[in-house]
C-alpha positions as a printed NumPy array, in Angstrom:
array([[ 31.651, -10.319,  54.19 ],
       [ 30.227, -13.471,  54.239],
       [ 30.261, -13.799,  50.932],
       [ 33.905, -12.433,  50.864],
       [ 34.955, -15.253,  54.096],
       [ 34.044, -18.078,  51.606],
       [ 35.113, -17.051,  48.337],
       [ 38.216, -16.89 ,  50.041],
       [ 37.955, -20.865,  51.336],
       [ 40.47 , -22.937,  49.645],
       [ 38.599, -25.772,  47.739],
       [ 41.129, -28.997,  47.093],
       [ 41.732, -29.862,  43.864],
       [ 40.154, -33.286,  43.415],
       [ 41.877, -35.929,  41.376],
       [ 40.948, -39.473,  40.799],
       [ 42.983, -42.641,  41.629],
       [ 42.971, -45.792,  41.322],
       [ 43.641, -49.22 ,  43.811],
       [ 44.165, -52.607,  41.878],
       [ 45.657, -56.063,  41.798],
       [ 44.232, -59.009,  41.968],
       [ 41.358, -60.946,  44.109],
       [ 42.852, -60.538,  47.867],
       [ 45.791, -58.391,  47.31 ],
       [ 44.065, -56.019,  50.273],
       [ 42.213, -53.803,  47.674],
       [ 39.532, -52.578,  50.035],
       [ 42.053, -52.996,  53.397],
       [ 44.139, -50.519,  51.767],
       [ 41.208, -48.116,  50.622],
       [ 39.601, -48.486,  54.223],
       [ 42.313, -47.664,  56.378],
       [ 43.311, -44.272,  54.615],
       [ 39.136, -42.627,  54.08 ],
       [ 37.92 , -40.573,  56.339],
       [ 34.797, -41.09 ,  54.765],
       [ 32.958, -44.08 ,  55.917],
       [ 34.292, -45.919,  53.118],
       [ 31.968, -47.66 ,  50.322],
       [ 32.564, -50.956,  49.12 ],
       [ 30.432, -53.885,  47.404],
       [ 31.363, -56.75 ,  49.006],
       [ 29.144, -59.86 ,  47.973],
       [ 30.041, -62.944,  49.742],
       [ 32.029, -65.544,  47.68 ],
       [ 29.311, -68.399,  46.584],
       [ 29.792, -71.536,  45.258],
       [ 29.198, -69.925,  41.387],
       [ 32.106, -68.572,  41.193],
       [ 33.528, -72.258,  42.063],
       [ 36.259, -72.866,  38.782],
       [ 35.221, -69.767,  38.035],
       [ 36.947, -67.42 ,  40.477],
       [ 41.054, -68.96 ,  41.964],
       [ 41.08 , -68.53 ,  44.928],
       [ 44.562, -70.416,  45.64 ],
       [ 46.458, -68.296,  48.403],
       [ 43.096, -67.043,  49.676],
       [ 41.301, -69.828,  50.44 ],
       [ 39.642, -68.226,  53.764],
       [ 38.15 , -65.596,  51.868],
       [ 34.242, -65.037,  52.094],
       [ 33.351, -61.682,  50.909],
       [ 34.538, -59.636,  47.526],
       [ 34.43 , -56.278,  46.284],
       [ 32.045, -56.852,  42.896],
       [ 32.106, -53.391,  41.656],
       [ 34.523, -51.07 ,  43.377],
       [ 35.695, -49.621,  46.825],
       [ 35.449, -46.094,  47.023],
       [ 36.87 , -43.508,  49.92 ],
       [ 38.403, -40.176,  49.813],
       [ 42.328, -38.581,  51.843],
       [ 42.584, -35.373,  51.642],
       [ 46.558, -34.816,  51.643],
       [ 46.744, -31.88 ,  52.071],
       [ 44.717, -27.554,  52.151],
       [ 45.619, -28.219,  47.72 ],
       [ 44.222, -31.897,  46.789],
       [ 42.074, -34.477,  47.258],
       [ 41.943, -38.16 ,  46.347],
       [ 39.807, -40.048,  45.447],
       [ 40.501, -43.524,  45.124],
       [ 38.891, -46.24 ,  44.006],
       [ 38.997, -49.372,  44.04 ],
       [ 38.661, -52.24 ,  41.126],
       [ 36.776, -55.917,  41.721],
       [ 40.044, -58.845,  41.675],
       [ 37.911, -60.809,  40.053],
       [ 39.03 , -61.362,  35.89 ],
       [ 34.976, -61.898,  35.034],
       [ 34.965, -58.12 ,  36.016],
       [ 37.79 , -56.219,  34.192],
       [ 35.176, -55.166,  31.938],
       [ 34.453, -52.621,  34.747],
       [ 37.894, -51.247,  34.381],
       [ 37.299, -48.977,  31.899],
       [ 35.514, -47.093,  33.563],
       [ 37.243, -46.704,  37.179],
       [ 40.467, -45.796,  35.638],
       [ 39.017, -43.226,  32.501],
       [ 39.922, -40.549,  34.391],
       [ 42.543, -41.383,  36.317],
       [ 46.181, -39.629,  36.818],
       [ 47.417, -42.568,  38.501],
       [ 47.222, -45.752,  40.015],
       [ 48.348, -48.068,  42.663],
       [ 48.211, -51.421,  41.889],
       [ 48.414, -54.104,  44.741],
       [ 51.548, -57.634,  44.829],
       [ 51.526, -59.978,  47.323],
       [ 54.807, -61.947,  46.404],
       [ 52.827, -65.288,  47.89 ],
       [ 51.059, -64.675,  43.969],
       [ 52.687, -62.516,  42.342],
       [ 51.318, -63.935,  39.366],
       [ 48.36 , -62.094,  40.198],
       [ 49.61 , -58.79 ,  39.411],
       [ 49.758, -59.37 ,  35.107],
       [ 46.296, -57.993,  34.234],
       [ 46.703, -54.795,  36.449],
       [ 50.479, -54.225,  35.524],
       [ 50.026, -55.243,  31.802],
       [ 46.47 , -53.043,  31.526],
       [ 47.551, -49.661,  33.582],
       [ 50.856, -49.639,  31.453],
       [ 49.212, -50.545,  27.685],
       [ 47.239, -47.044,  28.994],
       [ 50.475, -45.062,  29.127],
       [ 49.021, -44.328,  32.913],
       [ 51.897, -43.722,  36.071],
       [ 51.629, -45.614,  38.735],
       [ 53.163, -47.319,  41.677],
       [ 53.573, -51.009,  42.571],
       [ 52.88 , -51.846,  45.85 ],
       [ 53.868, -54.435,  48.109],
       [ 50.997, -55.132,  50.695],
       [ 52.509, -56.764,  53.842],
       [ 51.019, -60.501,  54.728],
       [ 51.729, -62.707,  57.872],
       [ 53.393, -65.334,  57.124],
       [ 54.634, -64.293,  53.962],
       [ 58.526, -65.818,  52.62 ],
       [ 59.916, -61.102,  52.615],
       [ 61.532, -60.671,  48.996],
       [ 63.752, -58.232,  48.2  ],
       [ 61.366, -55.115,  46.255],
       [ 63.88 , -55.68 ,  43.238],
       [ 63.342, -59.421,  42.848],
       [ 59.705, -58.047,  42.971],
       [ 60.473, -55.278,  40.029],
       [ 62.376, -58.063,  38.033],
       [ 59.323, -60.614,  38.484],
       [ 57.136, -58.211,  36.948],
       [ 59.293, -56.936,  34.576],
       [ 59.162, -53.162,  35.501],
       [ 60.961, -50.37 ,  34.637],
       [ 63.667, -48.345,  36.477],
       [ 61.655, -45.932,  36.253],
       [ 58.032, -47.525,  37.899],
       [ 58.489, -47.664,  42.03 ],
       [ 57.937, -50.798,  44.123],
       [ 57.534, -49.645,  47.575],
       [ 56.366, -52.042,  50.748],
       [ 54.012, -50.524,  53.008],
       [ 50.747, -52.176,  54.978],
       [ 47.465, -51.977,  53.776],
       [ 46.251, -52.358,  57.405],
       [ 48.37 , -48.463,  58.07 ],
       [ 47.122, -45.646,  57.828],
       [ 51.135, -43.99 ,  57.943],
       [ 51.974, -46.618,  55.089],
       [ 49.125, -46.723,  52.577],
       [ 49.646, -42.693,  52.941],
       [ 53.631, -43.081,  52.131],
       [ 52.276, -45.428,  49.127],
       [ 49.215, -42.784,  47.987],
       [ 52.042, -39.57 ,  47.991],
       [ 54.704, -41.894,  46.296],
       [ 52.316, -42.038,  43.536],
       [ 51.775, -38.803,  43.878],
       [ 55.813, -38.014,  42.617],
       [ 55.043, -39.98 ,  40.255],
       [ 52.249, -38.46 ,  38.171],
       [ 54.011, -34.852,  39.011],
       [ 57.455, -36.603,  37.462],
       [ 55.313, -37.98 ,  34.598],
       [ 53.203, -35.458,  33.233],
       [ 56.315, -33.626,  33.595],
       [ 58.524, -35.025,  31.434],
       [ 59.018, -34.832,  27.652],
       [ 56.118, -37.906,  25.852],
       [ 55.325, -38.609,  22.023],
       [ 52.47 , -39.538,  20.892],
       [ 51.448, -43.09 ,  22.421],
       [ 52.239, -41.567,  26.321],
       [ 55.854, -43.385,  26.252],
       [ 59.24 , -41.319,  27.324],
       [ 60.909, -40.363,  23.774],
       [ 64.661, -42.137,  23.693],
       [ 67.556, -40.076,  24.181],
       [ 68.931, -38.419,  21.933],
       [ 71.672, -40.142,  21.317],
       [ 70.275, -43.666,  20.644],
       [ 70.157, -44.76 ,  16.955],
       [ 66.844, -45.865,  15.903],
       [ 66.372, -49.529,  15.106],
       [ 66.974, -49.751,  12.039],
       [ 70.855, -47.759,  12.2  ],
       [ 71.45 , -49.999,  15.536],
       [ 70.764, -53.356,  12.674],
       [ 72.615, -52.338,  10.658],
       [ 75.604, -52.177,  12.636],
       [ 75.703, -55.371,  13.551]])
């Protein structure tokens, strides 16, 4: 019967994912490379109005930038469809981040090792939210290769945060990052947590006051 065949069809679970990072780090390219629909972007020309407000150091050749969001979708398998929301990179648009991050299960923070300090706002923001994220180091032509553990140390990331290398232009590379994020989300949600969303200390760990008394 027609009704029976429709009800038997598997509808993928919709999962919201945020893609964040500094200006010119590759968020639009990352989403566009993997989206199975025509990606939505809010690219606008960089004009003289932004001079002195948005820093283009290291990305002087960039002529456009998203002023609201990027959006795309990828079906990882028959059970999960990821809806990707890219945040604007300029500091003056960070007020949009709360709305874009609302309801998201995880985040990809993109990094450019030539401007690693541009990652700090995104890393600090998503750490404060207690949300699972992975750091993806985007490959840029001319960039000096940097060990991933050096990137972790430079950003002060804990050992449980995955740090990966990727090419935001390549669909397979982007997909690998998203699959790593989903593994992180599943592990994060399965782990026991305290009220503020952080992992509880090991059972053998003494409270800070006890440690100070012992010194």
